[in-house]
C-alpha positions in Angstrom: 21.1 -6.9 30.0 18.1 -5.6 31.6 15.3 -4.9 28.8 14.9 -0.9 29.8 18.8 -0.9 29.6 18.5 -2.1 25.8 15.6 -0.1 24.9 17.9 3.3 25.8 21.0 2.2 24.1 19.3 1.2 21.4 17.2 4.6 20.8 20.6 6.3 22.0 22.4 4.4 18.7 25.1 3.1 21.1 27.5 2.0 19.0 28.4 -1.1 20.4 24.6 -2.4 21.5 23.9 -4.8 18.2 27.2 -6.4 18.5 26.2 -7.6 22.1 23.0 -8.1 21.3 23.9 -11.3 18.3 25.9 -12.7 20.6 22.9 -13.3 23.1 21.3 -16.7 23.0 17.8 -14.9 24.0 17.7 -12.1 21.4 16.0 -13.6 18.8 12.9 -14.3 20.5 13.2 -10.6 22.3 13.4 -9.3 18.6 10.6 -11.0 17.3 8.5 -10.1 20.3 9.4 -6.0 19.9 9.0 -6.5 16.3 5.3 -7.9 16.9 4.5 -5.6 19.8 6.1 -2.2 17.8 3.9 -4.1 14.3 0.7 -4.1 16.6 1.1 -0.7 18.4 1.6 0.9 14.3 -1.1 -0.9 12.9 -3.4 0.9 16.0 -2.0 3.9 15.4 -1.8 4.1 12.1 -5.8 3.4 11.9 -6.4 5.8 14.7 -4.8 8.6 12.3 -6.7 7.9 9.7 -10.1 7.9 11.4 -8.8 11.4 13.0 -8.4 12.5 9.2 -11.3 11.9 7.9 -13.1 13.4 10.4 -11.2 16.6 9.9 -11.5 16.6 5.9 -15.4 15.9 7.0 -15.1 18.9 9.2 -13.2 21.3 6.5 -15.6 20.8 3.9 -18.3 21.2 6.2 -17.1 24.5 6.8 -16.2 25.4 3.3 -19.1 24.2 1.6 -20.4 27.6 1.0 -17.3 28.3 -1.0 -17.1 25.3 -3.2 -19.2 24.3 -6.0 -22.2 21.6 -5.1 -21.1 18.9 -7.3 -17.9 19.0 -5.5 -19.3 19.1 -1.9 -21.7 15.9 -3.0 -18.4 14.0 -4.4 -16.4 14.6 -1.1 -19.3 13.9 1.3 -19.9 10.7 -0.6 -16.3 9.7 -0.3 -16.3 10.3 3.1 -19.2 8.2 3.7 -17.8 5.5 1.5 -14.5 5.7 3.7 -16.3 5.9 7.2 -18.0 2.4 5.9 -15.5 1.0 5.1 -14.0 1.9 8.6 -17.2 0.6 10.4 -17.2 -2.6 8.2 -13.3 -3.3 9.8 -12.7 -6.3 12.3 -10.7 -4.7 14.3 -9.0 -8.3 15.6 -8.9 -10.1 12.0 -7.6 -6.7 10.1 -4.9 -6.9 12.7 -4.2 -10.7 12.5 -4.5 -10.4 8.5 -1.8 -7.0 9.0 0.5 -8.7 11.2 0.8 -11.7 8.9 1.7 -9.6 5.7 4.2 -7.4 7.8 5.9 -10.9 8.7 6.1 -12.0 5.3 7.1 -8.5 4.4 10.4 -8.4 6.8 11.2 -12.0 6.4 11.7 -11.1 2.5 13.9 -7.8 3.5 15.7 -9.8 5.7 16.8 -12.2 3.4 17.4 -9.7 0.8 19.6 -8.0 3.1 21.2 -11.3 3.6 21.6 -12.0 -0.1 23.1 -8.5 -0.8 25.7 -8.7 2.5 26.7 -12.3 1.1 27.0 -11.7 -2.4 27.6 -7.7 -3.2 29.3 -6.7 -0.2 31.0 -10.0 0.3 30.5 -10.4 3.9 29.6 -13.3 5.7 26.1 -12.8 7.5 24.1 -14.6 9.4 20.6 -14.9 9.2 19.9 -14.7 12.8 21.6 -11.8 13.2 20.2 -10.0 10.4 16.8 -10.8 12.1 18.0 -9.8 15.5 19.2 -6.5 14.3 15.6 -5.9 12.0 14.0 -6.5 15.4 15.8 -4.7 17.8 15.8 -1.7 15.4 11.5 -1.8 15.7 12.2 -0.1 18.8 11.3 3.4 18.5 8.0 2.1 16.8 6.9 1.4 20.4 6.5 5.3 20.7 3.6 5.7 18.4 1.8 4.0 21.3 1.0 7.3 22.7 -1.2 8.3 19.4 -3.9 6.0 20.4 -4.4 8.5 23.2 -4.4 11.9 21.7 -6.6 13.5 18.7 -3.8 16.3 16.9 -3.6 15.2 13.6 -0.3 16.8 13.2 1.2 15.5 16.1 0.1 12.0 15.0 1.6 12.4 11.6 4.9 13.9 13.4 5.2 11.1 15.7 4.4 8.2 13.0 6.9 9.8 10.3 9.7 10.6 13.1 9.4 6.9 14.7 9.6 5.4 10.7 12.5 7.5 9.9 14.4 6.9 13.5 13.4 3.2 13.0 15.4 2.7 9.7 18.3 5.0 11.2 18.5 2.1 14.3 18.6 -0.4 11.6 21.4 1.1 9.5 23.3 1.8 12.8 22.5 -1.9 13.6 23.8 -3.5 10.4 26.9 -1.0 10.3 27.9 -2.3 13.5 27.5 -6.0 13.0 28.9 -6.0 9.5 31.5 -3.1 9.6 29.3 -0.9 6.9 30.0 2.5 5.5 27.5 4.9 6.2 26.4 4.7 2.3 26.4 1.0 2.0 24.3 0.7 5.1 21.6 3.3 3.6 21.9 1.4 0.0 21.3 -1.7 1.8 18.2 -0.3 3.3 16.9 1.1 0.6 17.7 -1.6 -1.6 15.8 -4.2 0.7 12.9 -2.0 1.5 12.6 -1.5 -2.3 12.6 -5.2 -3.2 10.3 -6.4 -0.2 7.5 -4.1 -1.7 8.2 -5.5 -5.2 8.2 -8.9 -4.2 5.0 -8.6 -2.6 
């Protein structure tokens, strides 16, 4: 199956795509590559969004400075300077590597939690590799964050980040539901529990 066909079917929420993917030998490698690409793009997109947000807040404060108490304006300006300096001091490459390592650990914990819940709570017979494949391919919507790197509209950037994050979770739920015959509520609870538990574990 060609990559563009896989991407289209995942984004279309095809009812059989994940069942086909888990049986293919090369799916785990593709899933890891998709997750890594999505994670890098997402990290860059979020950084771009935050930088643009700081610029926007700086502009708003500058325009409203006459209507605000001087002490408040100084506090905001000091905070903005500190945030800008923190952005300037970040080594983009090392930060990117660190974020990917942290993200991989987080995903690994989430996959283990999903596996454990499927096995011991939902009484399924899960395969750890299958769960990893589903998780990786459910990251395809995150690739749609790439356009954020090329425009400056904060509102549109925020909408795209929110939409791709939610859609990625929907794809994850759809994949787990297909492969392990879960009900909608079971898939939702599994995703929420794994996400919360992985954050607590970290």
